[in-house]
N, C-alpha and C positions, 0 to 999 in steps of 0.2 A: 746480451747485445746492447751496445751503446750508440748514441747518435753523435755526429760531429759535423760542423760546418766551418769552412774557411772562405773568406771572400774580401772584396773591397767594394765600396759604394761611393755615392756622391758626398757622404759625410767625411770619408777618410781619404779620398783621392780626387785630385782635380781632373777635369775632362781630358786634358792633354795626356794624362796617364791612363784613365779609364778606357779611352778609345783604343789603346794598344791591346787591351785584353778582351775585346769583343770576340765572341765565339759564334760562328755561323750556325744556323739551325741544323744544318746537315752534319756538323761536327760535334754537336752536344753529346750524342751517345758515345762516340769514340773517346771523347775526353772523360766521360763518366767511366768508361771501361778502364782507362789509365788509373783512375782513383781506386778501383777494385784491385788492380795489380799492386797498389801501394800498401795493401793489407786490409782492405775493407770488403765485406761480403755483399754490400748493397750500396748503390750510389745514384745520384743524378745531378745535373748541372743546370744552373740558371744564368742567362746572359741577356741583359738589357742595356739601354744607353746609360742607365744609372747604377748598375751593379753587375758583378760577376761573382757567383757563389758556387762552391763545390760542397755538396751534401753527401754524407755517407753514414752507414751503420755497420758496426762490426763488433766482434767479441772483445776487442781492446782498442782504445783510441789513443793510448799512450804513445807519444812521439809522432803522431800523425801530422801535427802542424808543420814540421819541417818537410816531411815527404810531400804533402799537398802544396806547400809553398813552392817547392821546386817545380811541380807540375804547372802551377799558375805562372811562375816566372817564365817557364818555357813557352806557355801560350802567348805571353806578351813579349817574348824575345828580349827579356831584360834579366838583370842579375837579381839574385835573392836579396842581396844587400840593398838595392834600390827599392825593391818591392816591400821588404819587411816593415818599414814604418807606416805603410798604408793598409795593411791587412788586419783583419780581426778573426778570431776563432772562438767558437763556443762548443761545449760538449755536454752530453747528458741533458738534463732538464733545460739548461740555458739554450741549447741548440733547438729544442722543440719550441720554446717560447719565442725565439728569434724567427723561426719558420712561420709560426702563427701570426706574428706581427707583420712580417713581409706580406703574407697572403691577404691580411686585413688592411693593407696599405697604410699602416702606422709607421713604417720605416721608409716611406716614399718621400721624394723631394717635395711633392705636393700631397700632403696627407689627405687620404680619402679618395685619391684618383682611382678609377676602376681598371686602368690598363694593366697594372701589375698582375692582377689575378688571372687575366687571360694569358699573359706571357708565362706565368708560372704553370698554368695548365698545359700550354703548348709544349714547354720544355719537358715537363713530367711525362706527357704522352709519348714524346719521341724516345725518351730514355726507357720508359716501361716497355714500349714495343720492341726495343732492342734487347730486352731481357736483363738489364743491369740494375734494376731497382730492388726488387725483393719484397717479401711479405711485411717486414717491419716498417720499411720506408714507405711502402704503399699505404699502410695503415696511417702513418703520420701525415703524409702529404694529403691524402683524401680527407683526413680530419681537419687539416688546415683549410681546405676548401669549404668545409661545413662551417668552420668558425668564421671565415670571411663572410659567408652568407648570413650568419647569425648577427654579426656586427652591423651589416647593412640593414637588416630588418629591425634591429633593436635600437639603433642610434641614427642620427641624421648626419653622419660623418661625410657622406657623399652628396648631400643635397644642396650645398652652398658653393657656388662657383667662386674661384679665387683668382683666376688669371683674367687679364683684361679681355681676351678673346672669348673666354667662356662666360664672363659676365655679360658681354655684348649679346651672345646667343641667348642667354637666359632672359634678358630684357626683350629681345626680338620675339621670343616665344610668348612672353607676357602680353605683348601688343597684338601679335597675329595668330597666336595659337600654334598650330603646326606650320612648319616652314615649307612643307611640300607644295610645289606650285608657285611659290613666291620667287621674286627676282631681286638681284642686288647689283650694285655698281661700286667698283673701287675707283676712286678719283685720286690720282697721284701714285707715287711709287715708294712711299716710306715703308720701312721694314715692319713696323707694328701694324700698319695698314694691310700689308701683304699677308701677315700672319692672321689677322682678323678675317680677311677675305677667304683664306684657306679654310678656317674654321666654319665660316658661314656656308661656304660651298659644301663642306663635308656634312653639314647639318641637314642637307637635303633640298636646297633651293633648286629651281628648275633652270634659271639662266643667271649668268654672271657677265657683266660688262666691265671693261677696263678702259678708263679715259685718262689721257695724259697729254701734256703740251707737246711732247715728242711722240708722233704716231708710231715711229719705229719701236720706241720703248713700250708703248701700249700694245703693239703686236707681240713683242717678246714676252711681256708679262701675261697677256691673254693666252699665249701658247702654254706657258707654265701652269696657269690656273684653269685651263680648259674653259676659257671665256671668249668673249667677243670684243675686239678692239674698237675704240671710238676716239674721235678728236675731242679735246677739252672744250672746243668751241661749241660742241653739241650738248653741253651740260644741261641746259634748260629742257631740251627735248628728252634727254635721258631721264631727267627727274620726273617726267610725265609717265615714264614706262615702269620704273622699278619701285620696289617696296622698301628696300634697305639701301642706304648710301653710306659708304665708308670713305671718309675724306682724310687724305694724308699727303698734302702738297706743302711746298715751301713758300706758298704765297704769303705776302705781308698784309694782304687785305682779305676781307671776306669774299669767298667765291659765290656764296649763296646768301642773299639778303632778303629782306621782307618784300621788296617790290617784285623780285623774281618769283618768290614763293606764292604770292597772291595769284599771279598768272598761272603758275604751275598747278596750284591746288584747284583752280577753276577747271583747268584742262583734265585734271585727274578725277573730277567730280567729287572732290574732297575725300577720296580714299586715304587711309592712314599712310604716313611715310615716316620712317625711322632713320635718323642721322646718327652715325657713330663718328664723331669728329675727334680723330686722334692727333690732328696737326697742332703744332705750337709755333707761331700764333694760330688761333683758331680759323678754320676755313668757313665755318657756318656761323652766321649771326645768332647769338644766344637768345635774342628777342623772339626768334621764330617759335620758341616754346609757348609763347602766348597765343599762337594760332591753333585753331581746332584741328585735331588729328595730325599735328606735326610734333614729333618727339625728337628732341636734340639732347644728346649726351656727349660731353667733352671728356678729355682724358682724366680730369680731376674727378668728375662724377663717377666714372668707371672705377678709378682707384679707390674712391671713398666706399663704394659698394663692395669692392674686393676686400678692403681692410675690415669692414664690418663682418663680411662672410668668413674671413680668416679667424676672427675672434670667436665667432659662433662655432666654426669647425673645430677650433682648438678645444672648446668646451665639450663638444661631442667626442673628440678624440680621447679625452680623459675618461669618458664613459666606456668607450671602445677598449681602452687599455685594461679596464677592470674586467670586461667580458673576456678578453684574450687571456689574461692572467688566470682567471677562474677556470677557463676551458683547458689551458695548458696543465694546470694542477690536476684537473680531473682525468685528463688523458694519461698523465704520468702515473696516477693512481691505478688506472686500468692496466697499464703496462706492468706495474709491480705485481698486480694480481696474476697476470699471465705468466710472469717470471716464476711465481711460486708454484704454479700448477704442476710442472714436472716433478718437483721435490715432494709435493703433497702426494702425488700418485705413487712415487717410489716408496714413500714412508708407509702408505697404506699397504702396498704389496709386501714390504718388509715385515710389517706386523702380521699380515695374513700368513706368511711363511712360518713365523714363530708360532702362531695359533695352530696351524695345521700340524706342526711338529709335536707340540705339547698334547694336542688332542689324540694324536696317534699313540703317544705313550700312555695316555689315560685309558684308551680302549684296550690296549694290551694288558695293562694292570687289572682292569675290571674283568677280563676274560679268564683270569686265573684266581685260584683261591689264595688270598693273601690279605693285605691291609683292608680295613673298612672303607666304605664309600667316602666317609668324611676325611680319612687320611689321604686317600687318592686325590680328592678334590683339593685338599690343602697343598699337596705336592704339585698339582697342575697350576694352581695360583702362584705358588712360589717360583715355579719354572718360568712362567710368563713374566712375572715381576723381575726376576733376575736378568732375563734377556732384554727386556725393555730398558732397564736401568744401566745395563752394562756399558753402553757407549757413553752415556752422560757421566757416569762415575769415573770411567777411565780417563775421559777428557779433563774432568775437574782435577784429578790427581796429577795429570801431566802438566796442566797450567800452573798448579800450586808449586810443583817442583821447579818450574821455570820462573816463578815469582810473578805470574800474570793471572792470578786466580780471581781477582775482584770482578772483572767483566764477565768471566765465565759463570761465576756464582750468580750474578744478577740475571743472566740469561736463563740459567736453569731454574731459578726461583720463579721467573715470569712464566716459563713454559709449564711448570707443574703447579702454578698458582699458590706457592707457599706463602707469599706475603698476604694474599687474600685470606688464606686459611688462618694465619696468625692474627689477623684483624678481628676475627669473629669471637 
């Protein structure tokens, strides 16, 4: 049995193309079933916003690229000609190595992000429940999950936030600890501000307020973000309530200055407040950082931390790559051992049959008056020797007649240890 994978991802295809190949969760198993019909005994399918991959295992993977390419083209309702420049395929050990890298988030758009492992587990679960995976693929995918866990525990690949929003949450947790029970305000309607607000909300805050010059816009955004709308004129009162403030307006002047914050902090009884100022020009006066328990980070601050984290994460990724490579080689070694097992068992059974046949002859000769014990024992040994050597000698003569004896001679010499014997 051999492994095979064909797919496209964020490295090989733009989003305009990738989005055409999105496979709904309820269709993963049926797509995997089509892969089996193309000549594979086991299969499963992964589909995320950044990748679509068709995995399989079968006795032969020769020519599968074209067959699976047509299935993928059909999923995206496009021609194989348009799809071909954007797909990749791997077989054998390369397919296993690729699967392990995907699970460990080394092939992700943001290296180290944890979402891909959950997406992989979900896709695998659906395909396994549908009965399309099989023992070999099950073993490989489950090992990929273990390798991903090992990478997380032995490297710091997932510990350093790299997006602006995730950096903001990281800083917020450094200031407040847990965000449960904390409240936040989004001031303005900039896209980066909205994204940061969504991340902050998903991090577990209890209340989110949305303030805007247009109250209708505030109402609309609050509805989208499961928050509460406020007029921008209420900003000073809002600052007295919340712990985290995300500013993202088009104002040319500071909305929050030192005079306002002195009043606000007194009303807050000097509880800490954290400003994420994503606006350009800045909405929050940077001098507020000089005040006790006021923390202000602008977009350059966040980018600087993000870039430092990217460099650190890249170093950790190199360590993770080494872990994945070593584990892939170990797994392939285990599979090679499993592949040998049936042949070893057959060989033992074959020798047992030879032995039984020769022992039967030995007993019959011993029960009659005839040759001495030594002669019968020699005949037994000769009979076993001839039977054991027959296949090897026949194949050697056949290969010699065809002019291909060199490799066969080397194999036979290794099996019977002839080179080791001649070295003594």
